N, C-alpha and C positions, 0 to 999 in steps of 0.2 A: 586336506580339509581346508575349506575356504575361511577367510578371516570372518570373524563375527561382525555383524552389522546391527546398528541401533534399531530396536523395535520397542524400547521403553526407556524412559528417563524420569527421574525424580528431581524436581527443583523446589526446594522448601517443602511445603505441604502439597504441592501439585504433582500428580502422577500423569505423565504424558506417554501415550502408547499407541501403537497401530490398531486400527479397528479391523476386526476379521469376521464378526458374526452379524447376521441379519438383524437382530435386536439392536446392536450398536449402530448399524447403518441407519436404521429407522429413527433412533434417538438423535443421531446427528442431523438428519434431514429436518426434524422437527425443531431442533435448536437453531438451525440457520433460517428456517422459516420465520421463527419469532424475532430473530435479529432483524431481518429485512422487512417484517411487517406485512407479509403477503397472506392471501387467503389460505385456508387450511390445505387445499389441494394444489398449491402453487409454490412449493419450496423451490428456491434457486438451486438446491442440491437434488439432482435426480437419483433418488435412493435406489432404483432398479438397476442403475448402471454401476453402483459402487462394488458389488461382488466381483464383477468382471474386471473392473479397474484395479482392485486390490490384488486379485489373482495374477493380473499381467505385470505386477510390480510397481504400480503407482503408489503415491502416499496418501493414505486415508488414515487420519489420526485424530485423537481426542484428548482433551485435558480433563482431568477428574479431581474433584475436591471431595473427600469423604465418600468415595465411590460414586458420586453423582457427576455425569458429564456436564461441564460448564463451558467447554469451547471445542471447536472442531476445525479441521483443515482437510480440503480435498485438493490434491495436486497431481498432475499428470506429466509423464515424460514427453519432451519435445526435442527439437534439433535446432542448433545454430550452425548452419553448414553441415558438417558431419559430426559435430560435437554434441553429445547428449547433455541436455539441460533439464531442469524441472520447471514447469509453469505452475504456479501456485494459483488456482482458479477461485477458490472460496475459502476465506478464513473468517470465523466469527466466534464472538464470546457472548454468553447469555446475558441479556440485558441487566439482570439483577447482580451480575458478577463483574461488570466492566469497571475499569479503573483500578484494578487490583494487580496488574502486571501479567495477566494470563495471555495477552496477545504477544507480549515479548517472549513469554515462555514457549508458546507454540512455534515462534519463529526460530528460537534457540534450538528446539527440538528439530525443526525442519532442517536447519543448517547442519546439525550433527548427522541427521539421517542421510543428507546428501554427500557429506564429506566421507562417510563410511562406505559409500557406494561409488566413489570416484567422480562425483558430480560437483563442479566448482561454480556453477551459475544457477541462480533462481530468478525467474522473471514473474511479474504479475501486473495486472492493471488496476489503477485507482483513479478516483475523481479528484483532480487537483483543486477543485473549488472547496472541497472539505478540508478545512484547516487542520483539524484533528488528524486526519489521515496523512496530510503533508508532513506534519511533525513526527508521527509514528514511523512512516516509511523513509523519509529523507534525513531525519535527525537521529532517531532512536535506533534505527537499523543501519543507517549509512548507505542505503540504496540510492541510485540516481535515476532520474527521468531521462529516457533516451529516445522516445518517440511519442507523438500525440495522434490519437485515434478519434476521429469525428463520430459521434453517435454509434459506438462500437457495438453495443447490444440492442439498439433500437429502443423505442420507448417501453419502460418497464412497468410504471404504475404503481410500484410498491410505496410504502411509507417513506422510505429514504430518498427515492429518486423523483417521485411526484410527476412523472411524465416529462421531466426535463431531458433534453438531449443527453444521452449517455456518453459524452465525451470522456475519454480515459487517457491518462498518462501511463506509459509502459515504464514500470520500474525494472531496473536491472541490478541484481544483488550479487556482486562478485564476492564470494565467500571468504577469500583471503585478502581482499583489498585493504589498504591501510585504513581507509575511512570506515570500513565496517568493523575492522579490529578495534579501532579507537571507539567507535559507537558502543560496542558491546563490552568494552573493557571496564575495569573497576573505576576508572576516573575519566569519563567522557568529557571532551571539551564543551564548554558552555557556548551556546549560540551568541553571536554578536548582534548588536542593534543595527537597524537599517541606517541610522544616521552615521554610524561609524563607517559603514561601507560607502556611503555617499562621500564622506570625507576622504576616502582613499581612491575615489575616482569612479565608483559605480554610478550608473545612470538609472532613472526610473522608466520602466516600460508601461506599467499600469499603476496609477495612483488612486486612492480612495478619496473622492471629493464629496464630503458630507453624505457618504453612503452610496454614491454612484461612482462607477468606474470611469476613468479617463485614460485612453491609450495615448502614449507619447512615442513618437518616432525616435529610435536611438539605434546606434550601431556600436555601443560601448561593449567591451569584453565581459563586463559584469553588469547584469541588469536586475532590477527589483520589480516584482510582479506582486501587487497587492491582491488579496482574495477576501471574501466576506468573512467575518468572525464566525458566523454560524449560518451556512447556506441552507442547511436542512430546515431550520426555522424560517429563514427568508422565503423559501419556496412555498411554505404554507401561508405566510403573511403577505407576500407581495411577489407573485409569480413574474410579473413584468420586470421588476428590478432584478430578480434572480436571472432572467434571461439575458438582461444587459450585462451582468457579470460574466455569463457563460461566453458570450461573444467577445468580450474584452480580453478575458484570459486566454481564450482560444487564439485569438489574433496575435497576442504577445508571445505565447509559448511556441506557436507554430513558426513565428518569424525567428525566435532565438534558436530553435532546433535546426531550422534551415540554415542559419549562420554557423552551425557547428558547435552550438552550446550543448551542455547537459544541464539538467534541472536538479537543483538541490545544493546545499541544504535549505533551512528556513531561518530567518532572522529571529531574535528573541521576541520581537513585537509582531510576529506572524506574517512575514512577507516572504515570498518565494524568491530564491536566488537562482539565476542562471549564470553559467560561466563558460567561457569560450575554451575550446580545445580539451586537452586531457587534465587541466586544472579543475578539479571538482569542488573547489572552494572549501577544503577540509579545514581551513583556519576558522571557519564560522561554526 
């Protein structure tokens, strides 16, 4: 008999479980559509593919409160060389339930789902201009950015992306890494301030000069990359300024990654940290 594998978990009053029925798949598609703010027939989640993906062993999961689906994840199996990994393509929490820890619950469930199946690495992509996502991925989960992809999905036109180039940072989540265990533990380390890192020898790669980004040449082993406080609002109010931020952060992160850095974590005041080599900056 094979060992049991996770298909359901309860965290507080949240029930997390795999989705297996057509009604569940349709509900997940509509939930993700509302999160992204797309037209009724343009959900980022292709509902028609979900039955086949679930049947093939991919992770299609939902988070439920009082029987209502309030979050969903779709992830598929991939390869790093010959090693099986999970690529988490879409995760979203219903707009009226955000800020309640459901995103962390979905990722905790995903982590256990993988460990029970002998999978040790999860990857996904995220927009490094969105500070809330930086903090979630690089601080609360302990993932690290390992590659930069220019305009990865092409222009999307939804309420979140607003036709901005869909540059993405590739997050790599090593499920038993010290920084991941620390982030998910009962007493995670508080982020440090950018000024403290500067005092220790870090250098600025992108600085915010009265709302406009300035790129600074640096070869420092620890670099600080400012991002907008709320780029989603900035895209609506000032697309030209948002575009300048995109190009500045792109230049700085591509340069850091080319120099052998990883991206993460984030300072207490909302600045991305890049660190050379295997040192992931877990002291922050």
